[in-house]
N, C-alpha and C positions, 0 to 999 in steps of 0.2 A: 417616632419612627421605629419600626420593627426591623431588627437586623436579621437577615436570612443566612443560614449556613450556605456554604458553597454548593452543596448538593441541592438544597432548596432553590437557590438562585438559578441553577442550571435547569431544574425541573420547571421553574416558572418562566424560563426564557425559551419559548417554543422554538425559536430559530436555532439556538445552540443545540437543543435536544434533537431537532431534525437533522442538523449537520452531523452530530455524533452518530446518529442512527445510520445515516447514509454512508459515513466513513467506515463504520464497522461492518455494514452490509457488503461494501466493496471488498474488504479484507476477509470476509467470511467465505468467499468463493475459493475453492481449492486451487484452481488454475491461476487466478490472480495472485493468490498468496505465494504460490510456487515462484512466480515471476518476481515478486517483491523480494522474496528470500534470495534469489539469484542476484538481483541487482544491488543487494547490500554490499557485495564485493566490488562493485564498480559498474560502469556502463557496458552495454552490450547491444548488439543488433538482433533483429528477429531470428536470423539463422543460428546465432550463438544461443539464444534463449530456447529455441526449439531443441537444439542438441542437448543443452544442459537440463532441460525440464522433461524431455521426452514428449512434449506436446506438439500437435500439428501446427503448421505455419498459419493456417486459417484461424485456429483457436488462439494462438499467441497474438496475432494481429488484432483480433477482436478484443481480447482482454487488455492489450496495451492501449487501445483506443479508450476503453472504459476508464482505465487508470489515469490516462492523460487528461481526459475530460474532467476528472475529479481533482486535478492539480496534484496528483500523487507522483507523477513522473514529469521529467523535463526531456525535451527532444533536442538532439544536435544533429544537424545534417552536414555530411562531408561528401561532396560530390553526389554520387548515386546512392550512397549509404546513409541510413538513419540510425542513430544510436540513442538508446534510452537510458536514463539514470533516475534515481530517486530524486524527488524535488528538493528535499532537504534532510538534515540529520534527524528531524523529529520522527520520520517514518522508520528509520533504522532503530531509533531508541524505543519506539512503541513495540515494534516486532521483537526487539532484543529483550525487553522486559517480559513480554509474554513467554518467550522461550525460556528465560530464567525461571519464571513462575512454574512452568510445566516441568522443568528440570528438578525443582524442589520436591515435587511429588514422587519422583523416581528414586530419590535417595532413601 
């Protein structure tokens, strides 16, 4: 039996590679990434996200739907209000590591 490195295993596992590609495509959109960055500090509703990102309500709602469908966000309803938060700490960690990496280049 031939042992594969982790990278070789991922490359040979089409499903994992497709999932990673989809995940990073979602985060490569400027509007979606702005929303994810804002949600690292806690949950928010559409109006709050519009105010904090400067994006229109239509755009924020559209991007929230895409992030929600990809299981990147969780939704909590309270009466007429809907609040969004990151699905788990993995998202915060991934974005945090990317920001740290970019910060290293600035030093």
